[in-house]
Steps between C-alpha positions, in 0.01 A plus 500: 500500500353810334642778718682675219277393215350844469846645446609243238173533303472874495868539430459357155323816391673766700843335480482485122417867476776617727788267449486340153515811288836617378384859515339481840677818616340704224161605636217562261143577595224390259220570743584207733698502816874548460742273673570787745130513586490127549807497727337750728260227606661259746280214382670531159843502661411176678412345164821620344723365772304174510662403176826423674350200682349324197806287414612440858316170468769358277726497808363179651510283184722191487650636177581827680648640818318252728642206312858623516473558874327176589661220300856616545461498878459207735124545534389373164588276212343420164571150377419346158198265538295272287805344344649842428198614299400748766717776645804424291505816283837423348661442836429853622355408840777248566760769448319717748475216749876429483632855462629439146293759316642712217403816318235341274228426759161643409414599853824701530412691183139548622614658828734739315245608241188523724662682792663760276178552314314552825763740631489702180122520525543646850739753362245591235232555765746697714581717202131569449446590861800737486377660178156575643606576854343844500165346409491298826484592867854468631410233757338294221806540281740392772293201607467350156858585396620314807274202424638474148860546607478234766348245262769585246756416773332159548518422127861597489558310820386182334743560209779603737444198724546268204777668303679759714622707206199660335411807278334692783337818388256754642438666164214428260715330241600156385724323749794472263765687697807351667460231761549647847701292745306344788603751772389786283164344419452426872580862584245633254228275626565591863518870428161499323334294769647705782381820331145370454434277804435779759240663277321179396151436632488300823242217490224518761153358548351793314704465177603131507252405237583788259876435534466123452731377228678833478837618636494668837738627763516148652609348171759771433663448835476120473678501160760730651550262788546215252756698300696592815495147636627358172743786422816296560368203293470749209868590537426831678730649762478824686789619285357421150137624538368850431785587268278643219189581695463710810496307826161534674506700822317212669789258423709461815712218637524154352276331244346306784440814705302640209309173446393516866397862470274425201341200682440715806323759286260232374447344845444833669244609238255248637378440143541121501464203731561125494203288411393231749502243224797464261260401222294818518765666290451247214122443505298547182341798675817639658439870442424556873839380618666768716833325454535532126675833435498491115327243279444427135124521453362200321191426291482126438179509303631638174735368236853621538732695269850398413819697463604555139855365481666159532399147419368455851311813599371620833133518587344765716306252707595326824553130413676359801232240577497389143875486480549280811199276528472156345283450192231329710445796730295662229245221534533474881385853546310564177735769369410657166863487369727201494788472753854450362691289755816706500671684784547331837720512809853387513494219758782659700297818543221312668750401770485855626146439636455320829196352672160623400616834364199610293738639236636150439331169401357436842391150601163495333603306191149473360572676177200672346289382793699718741289704734771735620721756324862399443780673311591191294276237341574128514283193494229360278321688227142379504218530252268784603259374766648157504753279679622377167856614414545673170663269250796660326492380138826672433686273738446127445606216731686188390170353373420806289234618736439856609650583837299614801616850586668543838739802530817426695758747634797315347638533147621189332694662217531871439569439129199277438267506796187309586177685454441460875840628616534806719278685747285770338452846644151554630521813715316698236138391553361290217149553376322180597146625430486321166288780349765587238483873582879545493720382218823620666581586859297777660727533803682834503874441503696659784819673384579631852367380836526650843651172620800574278546838664503338844760243397714754316515705819617202704764404245632854481536511881674165495738636237588797720236767445442738787219738570217273614441198716397155374130462441482125566291540812246736343143380445529497118819296503361251752192462280719437197676217684195352670284474186747253349380241745135591499404132522713449813608730786603801302805682620597225745508241222697740279773530766495121556565440130728789403630645824447847638566764229663727763798257494504424125797535270495650149459152355183456703365818353583385149317173558195669648485746213490200267206352686314829524546647151494191275454588132458870574795602276762571772669169576770524229620839633479371860731210415741736319505736798581216738768360265306174443375531144752251364528295818390142423378479864218725378471460122629144470460467126738788418818308582617496134498884504677560828822608323306787341317596821589867488360568153178330587414786734394681185329386184651553158375778275285334233674438172212661317551819704874517439446468130303827502753699702597842377867535406768747583709703259725202439210271415511306829174420679445718812317208666728209594418160650489449874858400599544121503232428246689603183573139395200319653 
């Protein structure tokens, strides 16, 4: 989509002028507008702040944050295929699959480097806004300052969610200071979000388009709700938070009480609603979804850029379809770029789906001839416009002949899988036009959905939050349940298959969150919050790492990062490895 293209294009000129010069605070006037003059125009402020979104797109790469969240959880797996020639990468993916990773993984280093770089850029823009505050109308200043501070929180949230101890800073400087402990990082993030959320712009029909792909009040409160709901999983207690930062006046009661409060703020705003179709949120043209609170805006037509560090770099293009689909899908749909036959579902995860839940595989096993939307793809991969199955020349039968391609939900061997093993995620609409317009995915990627807010509210209440009644019987919630059986009897079929949510346990909520938010970068933290991240009933392939379950709640700090640590007066590095990983 092109909603923010005007920002990212124009920012190249204005952003270079304002933020790349070492002496940007020294105003000189050579007959042109000064920076102060330019900052008095809100259109220029929009361009300046637009820079902070440019590298958000690295978030959903398999060599980045998305990959760490997905493959280490029960929802995804990446097995070596084609006799180990594809998706081996020195055993990296297998270590992720089995929870045996160490500090030398490229994706781990990418997340550290990219998120810190993005957060520092936010600090740079914030510094510029503060410097030229008097040039702007006060309302303009506060609005864009809040926007930048909230996105900075999200970048640091990614880093925090992975590592716990991070060099959090709100200053425009290199992030080389001491690592703050997890409760202190959490406290800083919450304090900034609580300060900004009430003053952020509320999305409505009049401004929905202009705020698309930007932080808003809804996103600020949703990120707060997520931090509150997961506080205990981060090692936070009511006694160890807000020790070095002032406790927000809005913070009262338990973590779950505050999660509920934030969810209620979003719900009562009326800014969002549940879409009648689950797949509306993942369509190629999904910018009109009223459920997606915050998205990464995509443009699949252009070549991507790569991050600058590591042997395996991130790309700023959405590549989920290409990562998961079999080689033959390129020819079945006439895609302009080859598909790579990588990520798929762990078979045990598919057991969470029952009946004809549209988010699962369904019962229409017609492969690329399917006429309905399903969350997972299985079945035959046919030549475009033909009933002839695609012949996989990379997988030969006992007679040396290419194998007809039929995707199955099972996995024969996680260490050397068949090219046909594993259901492939298909909830992001695939371009089947065959016109070659899009090289990569055009679907905007939802970082936060209103459905998550509704489920966070119910979980908080179940965990003891007080202050609001359950919303299960509200129209939005009922729509959210009913749409999962759109090909059957809606809500009645949902209750037949899964029971009435009003009588669910916490485990039922965990399972439903798995079905609802597959591959949306939250399953790993969900499993940790519920104490199931190292439970082989969920992630069955992690049994060898069960003795080290506690340390796997965090990732190790990359070796390349520790090597560059500043040192104290005794010559010792001020950054130390995540406890438990020192000898791995």
